[in-house]
DRENTORMAR-563524 format. One record per residue (C-alpha): y, z, x; residue in three letters; residue number from 0; chain. Coordinates in steps of 0.05 Angstrom, whole numbers, always signed. Example, Ala and Ser with C-alpha at 12.3 -4.5 7.8 and 13.67 -1.06 7.14 Angstrom:
NODE       py       pz       px   nuti   drenti   kese
NODE      -90     +156     +246    ala        0      A
NODE      -21     +143     +273    ser        1      A
***
This chain:
NODE       py       pz       px   nuti   drenti   kese
NODE     +792     +409     +403    met        0      A
NODE     +724     +378     +386    ala        1      A
NODE     +719     +339     +322    lys        2      A
NODE     +672     +369     +269    ser        3      A
NODE     +611     +328     +251    lys        4      A
NODE     +612     +288     +187    asp        5      A
NODE     +572     +331     +136    pro        6      A
NODE     +548     +268     +101    lys        7      A
NODE     +515     +243     +165    lys        8      A
NODE     +482     +310     +176    ile        9      A
NODE     +455     +309     +105    asp       10      A
NODE     +428     +239     +111    thr       11      A
NODE     +396     +254     +178    ser       12      A
NODE     +362     +317     +152    thr       13      A
NODE     +340     +285      +87    glu       14      A
NODE     +309     +226     +124    glu       15      A
NODE     +274     +273     +172    lys       16      A
NODE     +243     +310     +113    ile       17      A
NODE     +221     +244      +80    ile       18      A
NODE     +191     +219     +145    glu       19      A
NODE     +152     +284     +153    ala       20      A
NODE     +129     +280      +80    ala       21      A
NODE     +103     +209      +93    arg       22      A
NODE      +62     +232     +152    lys       23      A
NODE      +34     +295     +119    val       24      A
NODE      +18     +264      +51    phe       25      A
NODE      -17     +205      +85    leu       26      A
NODE      -59     +253     +127    glu       27      A
NODE      -75     +306      +74    lys       28      A
NODE      -61     +277       +6    gly       29      A
NODE      -20     +310      -48    tyr       30      A
NODE      -66     +367      -67    ala       31      A
NODE      -78     +393       +4    ala       32      A
NODE       -5     +388      +26    thr       33      A
NODE      +41     +449      +23    arg       34      A
NODE     +116     +445      +27    thr       35      A
NODE     +110     +490      +88    arg       36      A
NODE      +69     +436     +122    asp       37      A
NODE     +124     +385     +111    ile       38      A
NODE     +178     +434     +135    ala       39      A
NODE     +139     +448     +198    glu       40      A
NODE     +128     +374     +211    glu       41      A
NODE     +203     +362     +201    ala       42      A
NODE     +221     +419     +247    gly       43      A
NODE     +262     +456     +195    ile       44      A
NODE     +254     +520     +155    asn       45      A
NODE     +226     +521      +85    leu       46      A
NODE     +292     +542      +53    ala       47      A
NODE     +326     +480      +80    leu       48      A
NODE     +271     +435      +53    leu       49      A
NODE     +277     +467      -15    asn       50      A
NODE     +353     +457      -13    tyr       51      A
NODE     +343     +381       -7    tyr       52      A
NODE     +280     +373      -48    phe       53      A
NODE     +265     +425     -102    arg       54      A
NODE     +191     +410     -106    ser       55      A
NODE     +132     +379      -71    lys       56      A
NODE     +124     +333     -132    glu       57      A
NODE     +194     +303     -122    lys       58      A
NODE     +179     +288      -49    leu       59      A
NODE     +111     +259      -66    phe       60      A
NODE     +142     +213     -119    gln       61      A
NODE     +190     +186      -67    leu       62      A
NODE     +134     +172      -17    val       63      A
NODE      +86     +144      -68    met       64      A
NODE     +138      +96      -98    val       65      A
NODE     +154      +72      -28    glu       66      A
NODE      +81      +61      -11    lys       67      A
NODE      +66      +25      -77    leu       68      A
NODE     +126      -20      -66    gln       69      A
NODE     +102      -34       +4    gln       70      A
NODE      +32      -51      -22    leu       71      A
NODE      +53      -95      -80    phe       72      A
NODE     +113     -128      -47    ser       73      A
NODE      +61     -169       -9    val       74      A
NODE      +24     -190      -72    val       75      A
NODE      +73     -202     -128    leu       76      A
NODE     +118     -255      -96    pro       77      A
NODE      +56     -295      -79    ile       78      A
NODE      +17     -292     -145    val       79      A
NODE      +80     -309     -184    asn       80      A
NODE     +103     -367     -140    asn       81      A
NODE      +94     -430     -181    asp       82      A
NODE     +108     -475     -120    glu       83      A
NODE      +46     -453      -82    leu       84      A
NODE      -22     -483      -94    thr       85      A
NODE      -82     -438     -105    leu       86      A
NODE     -106     -450      -34    glu       87      A
NODE      -38     -434       -5    gln       88      A
NODE      -36     -369      -45    lys       89      A
NODE     -104     -349      -18    leu       90      A
NODE      -82     -363      +53    glu       91      A
NODE      -16     -326      +45    thr       92      A
NODE      -48     -267      +10    leu       93      A
NODE     -102     -258      +62    ala       94      A
NODE      -54     -264     +121    glu       95      A
NODE       +2     -220      +93    asn       96      A
NODE      -44     -167      +64    tyr       97      A
NODE      -85     -160     +128    ile       98      A
NODE      -22     -157     +170    asp       99      A
NODE       +5     -102     +125    leu      100      A
NODE      -59      -62     +128    leu      101      A
NODE      -66      -69     +204    ile      102      A
NODE       +3      -37     +210    asp      103      A
NODE      -12      +15     +155    asn      104      A
NODE      -87      +28     +161    ser      105      A
NODE      -83      +95     +123    asp      106      A
NODE      -49      +62      +63    leu      107      A
NODE     -111      +39      +23    pro      108      A
NODE     -147     +107      +26    ile      109      A
NODE      -83     +144       +9    phe      110      A
NODE      -67     +100      -52    ile      111      A
NODE     -139      +99      -77    leu      112      A
NODE     -151     +174      -69    ser      113      A
NODE      -86     +191     -104    glu      114      A
NODE      -99     +143     -162    ile      115      A
NODE     -169     +172     -169    arg      116      A
NODE     -142     +244     -168    ala      117      A
NODE      -89     +231     -220    asn      118      A
NODE      -96     +163     -255    pro      119      A
NODE      -46     +180     -309    glu      120      A
NODE       +9     +186     -257    arg      121      A
NODE       +1     +113     -239    phe      122      A
NODE      -21      +80     -304    lys      123      A
NODE      +48      +64     -330    asp      124      A
NODE      +81      +54     -262    arg      125      A
NODE      +34       +1     -236    leu      126      A
NODE      +24      -46     -295    gln      127      A
NODE      -19      -90     -250    val      128      A
NODE      -61     -118     -307    gln      129      A
NODE       +0     -143     -344    his      130      A
NODE      +31     -174     -281    ile      131      A
NODE      -32     -210     -259    leu      132      A
NODE      -52     -233     -329    arg      133      A
NODE      +14     -270     -335    asn      134      A
NODE      +16     -298     -265    ser      135      A
NODE       +8     -370     -244    ser      136      A
NODE      -47     -346     -197    phe      137      A
NODE      -91     -328     -256    val      138      A
NODE      -74     -394     -290    ser      139      A
NODE      -95     -432     -228    gln      140      A
NODE     -161     -393     -223    ile      141      A
NODE     -176     -409     -296    arg      142      A
NODE     -161     -482     -285    glu      143      A
NODE     -205     -485     -223    lys      144      A
NODE     -263     -446     -253    arg      145      A
NODE     -257     -439     -329    pro      146      A
NODE     -327     -409     -331    asp      147      A
NODE     -306     -350     -287    val      148      A
NODE     -266     -290     -311    glu      149      A
NODE     -207     -286     -262    pro      150      A
NODE     -215     -210     -257    val      151      A
NODE     -282     -220     -222    his      152      A
NODE     -250     -266     -171    phe      153      A
NODE     -190     -222     -158    ile      154      A
NODE     -233     -159     -149    val      155      A
NODE     -277     -197     -100    ser      156      A
NODE     -217     -223      -62    leu      157      A
NODE     -184     -155      -56    leu      158      A
NODE     -251     -124      -38    gly      159      A
NODE     -260     -173      +20    met      160      A
NODE     -190     -156      +45    ile      161      A
NODE     -185      -81      +33    ile      162      A
NODE     -255      -53      +41    phe      163      A
NODE     -258      -60     +118    pro      164      A
NODE     -197      -15     +123    phe      165      A
NODE     -229      +37      +77    ile      166      A
NODE     -294      +34     +117    ala      167      A
NODE     -259      +33     +185    lys      168      A
NODE     -270     +107     +202    pro      169      A
NODE     -345      +99     +191    ile      170      A
NODE     -359      +29     +217    leu      171      A
NODE     -308      +19     +272    phe      172      A
NODE     -290      +64     +330    ser      173      A
NODE     -253      +14     +372    asp      174      A
NODE     -184       -1     +341    thr      175      A
NODE     -171      -61     +387    lys      176      A
NODE     -238      -93     +367    arg      177      A
NODE     -226      -77     +294    phe      178      A
NODE     -157     -110     +295    asn      179      A
NODE     -187     -172     +328    ala      180      A
NODE     -240     -176     +274    leu      181      A
NODE     -186     -170     +220    met      182      A
NODE     -148     -228     +252    glu      183      A
NODE     -212     -270     +247    glu      184      A
NODE     -221     -246     +175    arg      185      A
NODE     -156     -278     +153    lys      186      A
NODE     -190     -346     +158    thr      187      A
NODE     -258     -323     +135    leu      188      A
NODE     -233     -291      +71    val      189      A
NODE     -201     -356      +50    val      190      A
NODE     -265     -395      +65    lys      191      A
NODE     -307     -345      +25    trp      192      A
NODE     -257     -345      -33    ala      193      A
NODE     -257     -421      -36    lys      194      A
NODE     -333     -421      -35    ala      195      A
NODE     -333     -376      -96    ile      196      A
NODE     -286     -422     -133    leu      197      A
NODE     -325     -485     -114    glu      198      A
NODE     -395     -459     -130    thr      199      A
***
């Protein structure tokens, strides 16, 4: 007599299949344009089964968004708060790690930015980026290096140099291989440009 399958394993497998489908559809369409039916179809299940696991589109979106925000900020926070790294080491590590992350997740910046723009209140309390950066050793080092420059200007410029090419990729770059090669070069260039700003 064949053994029955473990219900817990079936549940976990189905739940993960739904979450994976939600990741794909939300990244492609955004929250507003996504229907639960789209996610069910992507997961290869019926709508009733999706509703059994996740009662609403909002609940699924929250799971995906929290995951993506953690993915995005897990690169930044350990670096800006590391007291053992010099400012130059932080710039090098930020540029390299951030660009590597975005090469592997090129849809991530547009997804995060468009959702924040569509519903800023949803992210205001969750992110708390201003508080984290304001109290970081990274900001202290910037102030020490250039007391005449507001650190916010420098950080915005740094992030712009790293993130903007990925936002502009659909317009400016058609060859992914060439784009990735340019981004590898950019790891070094961003650090040079950032250092030039601080030394001017």
